[in-house]
Backbone as CSV, one residue per row, in Angstrom:
resi,resn,N_x,N_y,N_z,CA_x,CA_y,CA_z,C_x,C_y,C_z
1,LEU,22.512,5.962,6.951,21.966,5.464,5.703,21.845,3.943,5.710
2,TRP,22.776,3.281,6.386,22.711,1.821,6.412,21.485,1.336,7.167
3,LEU,21.149,2.013,8.255,19.959,1.616,9.009,18.709,1.766,8.156
4,SER,18.612,2.869,7.425,17.473,3.062,6.529,17.446,2.004,5.442
5,THR,18.609,1.707,4.895,18.680,0.706,3.830,18.226,-0.659,4.332
6,LEU,18.659,-1.018,5.511,18.304,-2.336,6.048,16.881,-2.380,6.611
7,ALA,16.369,-1.269,7.105,15.043,-1.266,7.723,13.917,-1.106,6.701
8,PHE,14.150,-0.366,5.626,13.087,-0.122,4.651,12.658,-1.397,3.935
9,THR,13.587,-2.299,3.675,13.251,-3.506,2.920,12.290,-4.426,3.675
10,PRO,12.546,-4.801,4.939,11.566,-5.633,5.644,10.239,-4.916,5.868
11,PHE,10.291,-3.588,6.071,9.058,-2.821,6.200,8.228,-2.933,4.933
12,ALA,8.873,-2.815,3.784,8.160,-2.898,2.510,7.551,-4.279,2.303
13,VAL,8.295,-5.321,2.637,7.772,-6.689,2.484,6.564,-6.895,3.396
14,ALA,6.662,-6.423,4.639,5.544,-6.565,5.578,4.333,-5.758,5.122
15,LEU,4.555,-4.557,4.606,3.450,-3.724,4.145,2.780,-4.325,2.914
16,ILE,3.560,-4.874,2.004,2.969,-5.534,0.829,2.139,-6.733,1.269
17,GLY,2.626,-7.501,2.242,1.848,-8.621,2.768,0.558,-8.173,3.430
18,LEU,0.614,-7.066,4.166,-0.592,-6.521,4.800,-1.608,-6.084,3.758
19,ILE,-1.141,-5.391,2.742,-2.042,-4.917,1.688,-2.639,-6.103,0.936
20,TRP,-1.815,-7.080,0.584,-2.278,-8.257,-0.157,-3.354,-9.008,0.621
21,THR,-3.079,-9.275,1.889,-4.040,-10.014,2.711,-5.288,-9.188,2.964
22,GLY,-5.123,-7.914,3.222,-6.270,-7.049,3.479,-7.209,-6.940,2.303
23,GLN,-6.665,-6.832,1.103,-7.539,-6.725,-0.067,-8.144,-8.075,-0.436
24,ARG,-7.401,-9.154,-0.208,-7.927,-10.478,-0.526,-9.097,-10.840,0.382
25,GLU,-8.981,-10.507,1.661,-10.030,-10.813,2.629,-11.107,-9.736,2.677
26,ARG,-10.911,-8.646,1.949,-11.830,-7.504,1.924,-12.007,-6.895,3.309
27,LEU,-10.936,-6.904,4.105,-10.976,-6.325,5.442,-10.212,-5.016,5.528
28,LEU,-9.408,-4.719,4.535,-8.622,-3.494,4.527,-8.467,-3.038,3.088
29,GLY,-9.152,-1.999,2.750,-9.059,-1.496,1.383,-9.807,-2.358,0.397
30,SER,-9.319,-2.373,-0.811,-9.990,-3.057,-1.906,-8.967,-3.395,-2.981
31,PRO,-9.265,-4.390,-3.815,-8.370,-4.657,-4.947,-8.236,-3.458,-5.889
32,TRP,-9.201,-2.559,-5.854,-9.153,-1.388,-6.719,-8.069,-0.409,-6.303
33,ILE,-7.686,-0.403,-5.027,-6.662,0.527,-4.569,-5.404,-0.181,-4.070
34,GLY,-5.416,-1.492,-4.008,-4.280,-2.243,-3.490,-3.000,-2.019,-4.268
35,TRP,-3.123,-1.881,-5.570,-1.940,-1.674,-6.401,-1.206,-0.405,-6.008
36,LEU,-1.944,0.614,-5.572,-1.333,1.880,-5.197,-0.412,1.699,-3.986
37,GLY,-0.902,0.999,-2.987,-0.085,0.745,-1.806,1.088,-0.170,-2.091
38,MET,0.879,-1.158,-2.952,1.972,-2.080,-3.277,3.084,-1.396,-4.057
39,ILE,2.734,-0.520,-4.976,3.753,0.229,-5.719,4.527,1.135,-4.761
40,GLY,3.816,1.804,-3.872,4.478,2.664,-2.897,5.392,1.884,-1.965
41,ALA,4.921,0.729,-1.495,5.741,-0.095,-0.600,6.966,-0.645,-1.329
42,ALA,6.791,-1.054,-2.574,7.937,-1.542,-3.351,8.946,-0.414,-3.576
43,ALA,8.449,0.802,-3.783,9.353,1.947,-3.929,10.116,2.189,-2.632
44,TYR,9.421,2.099,-1.483,10.095,2.244,-0.189,11.205,1.202,-0.033
45,GLY,10.906,-0.029,-0.387,11.860,-1.108,-0.174,13.069,-1.081,-1.080
46,THR,12.942,-0.496,-2.244,14.045,-0.536,-3.212,14.823,0.758,-3.345
47,VAL,14.248,1.881,-2.969,14.888,3.163,-3.254,16.234,3.311,-2.561
48,MET,16.351,2.899,-1.328,17.626,3.053,-0.627,18.723,2.192,-1.257
49,TRP,18.358,0.989,-1.658,19.338,0.108,-2.305,19.778,0.678,-3.645
50,LEU,18.834,1.183,-4.412,19.165,1.683,-5.741,19.978,2.973,-5.699
51,VAL,19.621,3.885,-4.802,20.279,5.190,-4.783,21.608,5.150,-4.033
52,PHE,21.628,4.558,-2.830,22.832,4.656,-2.008,23.798,3.486,-2.183
53,ILE,23.291,2.296,-2.408,24.184,1.144,-2.546,24.635,0.974,-3.995
54,LEU,23.677,0.953,-4.923,24.016,0.752,-6.331,24.343,2.051,-7.068
55,GLN,24.149,3.202,-6.408,24.493,4.516,-6.951,23.789,4.834,-8.272
56,ILE,22.519,4.473,-8.364,21.715,4.798,-9.545,20.973,6.092,-9.236
57,ASP,21.464,7.201,-9.777,20.916,8.512,-9.430,19.472,8.701,-9.884
58,GLY,19.110,8.169,-11.002,17.753,8.341,-11.513,16.697,7.666,-10.668
59,ALA,17.095,6.758,-9.788,16.131,6.062,-8.939,15.625,6.939,-7.806
60,GLY,16.178,8.131,-7.654,15.716,9.046,-6.622,14.260,9.448,-6.776
61,ILE,13.702,9.276,-7.970,12.291,9.583,-8.205,11.382,8.679,-7.372
62,LEU,11.913,7.557,-6.913,11.104,6.647,-6.107,10.775,7.221,-4.729
63,PHE,11.578,8.172,-4.238,11.280,8.810,-2.952,9.909,9.485,-2.966
64,PRO,9.638,10.412,-3.901,8.315,11.032,-3.883,7.191,10.060,-4.234
65,ILE,7.476,9.077,-5.081,6.439,8.083,-5.397,6.047,7.340,-4.135
66,ALA,7.041,6.909,-3.368,6.753,6.186,-2.128,6.037,7.073,-1.121
67,HIS,6.459,8.315,-1.030,5.878,9.209,-0.035,4.519,9.759,-0.438
68,LEU,4.091,9.522,-1.641,2.736,9.878,-2.050,1.813,8.656,-2.109
69,ALA,2.314,7.557,-2.637,1.465,6.384,-2.864,1.047,5.702,-1.565
70,VAL,1.973,5.495,-0.644,1.635,4.776,0.590,0.666,5.574,1.463
71,PRO,0.912,6.849,1.744,-0.087,7.589,2.543,-1.439,7.695,1.856
72,LEU,-1.434,7.836,0.534,-2.713,7.883,-0.173,-3.457,6.563,-0.029
73,TRP,-2.723,5.450,-0.105,-3.364,4.149,0.101,-3.918,4.041,1.518
74,PHE,-3.148,4.500,2.527,-3.629,4.452,3.909,-4.933,5.224,4.063
75,VAL,-5.015,6.414,3.477,-6.235,7.218,3.573,-7.389,6.511,2.874
76,LEU,-7.156,6.038,1.648,-8.221,5.359,0.906,-8.663,4.071,1.596
77,ALA,-7.716,3.311,2.118,-8.061,2.070,2.817,-8.841,2.368,4.097
78,GLY,-8.562,3.509,4.708,-9.273,3.876,5.926,-10.726,4.257,5.691
79,VAL,-11.022,4.839,4.541,-12.399,5.262,4.266,-13.153,4.272,3.384
80,TRP,-12.462,3.282,2.827,-13.113,2.315,1.943,-13.977,1.371,2.771
81,PRO,-15.221,1.150,2.372,-16.058,0.220,3.145,-15.548,-1.212,3.033
82,THR,-15.511,-1.905,4.159,-15.059,-3.293,4.186,-16.255,-4.218,4.251
83,ARG,-15.966,-5.514,4.195,-17.036,-6.504,4.177,-17.907,-6.432,5.430
84,GLY,-17.309,-6.214,6.594,-18.054,-6.229,7.842,-18.578,-4.872,8.276
85,SER,-18.364,-3.819,7.488,-18.767,-2.488,7.910,-20.267,-2.290,7.705
86,PRO,-20.881,-1.419,8.491,-22.315,-1.152,8.325,-22.646,-0.602,6.947
87,LEU,-21.770,0.212,6.379,-22.017,0.765,5.058,-22.029,-0.335,3.995
88,ALA,-21.118,-1.286,4.096,-21.067,-2.377,3.128,-22.324,-3.243,3.222
89,SER,-22.798,-3.503,4.432,-24.012,-4.316,4.571,-25.239,-3.564,4.067
90,LEU,-25.272,-2.242,4.240,-26.381,-1.437,3.718,-26.387,-1.455,2.198
91,ILE,-25.219,-1.337,1.590,-25.123,-1.380,0.128,-25.546,-2.751,-0.386
92,ALA,-25.105,-3.817,0.274,-25.479,-5.168,-0.143,-26.976,-5.383,0.002
93,GLN,-27.572,-4.831,1.047,-29.012,-4.978,1.257,-29.789,-4.247,0.169
94,GLU,-29.331,-3.071,-0.225,-30.019,-2.320,-1.288,-29.925,-3.048,-2.631
95,HIS,-28.799,-3.675,-2.901,-28.649,-4.399,-4.164,-29.486,-5.681,-4.169
96,SER,-29.681,-6.283,-3.025,-30.470,-7.514,-2.987,-31.962,-7.240,-3.113
97,GLU,-32.402,-6.019,-2.778,-33.817,-5.661,-2.897,-34.212,-5.371,-4.336
98,ARG,-33.262,-5.119,-5.190,-33.573,-4.772,-6.584,-33.878,-5.970,-7.381
């Protein structure tokens, strides 16, 4: 449990930084879905501390939130068109013709 407690926190910080930078640069996902990944990553980073160290039993709900929000963000970020993708340039070209 200690390894999980110590490893989840830096993972969550790194994942939040990845999501923040990716949505800001429009290279990974979008601001429309970034909040989903950030909530999931924050849940990953805090759940072990809250449940096992601070013994807050009600915080166990963060486990399913983290395990649903982060993978859902990964899937959405994977299919979301980015600034440099061919789909994004096609959409921009269609809007400029109007």
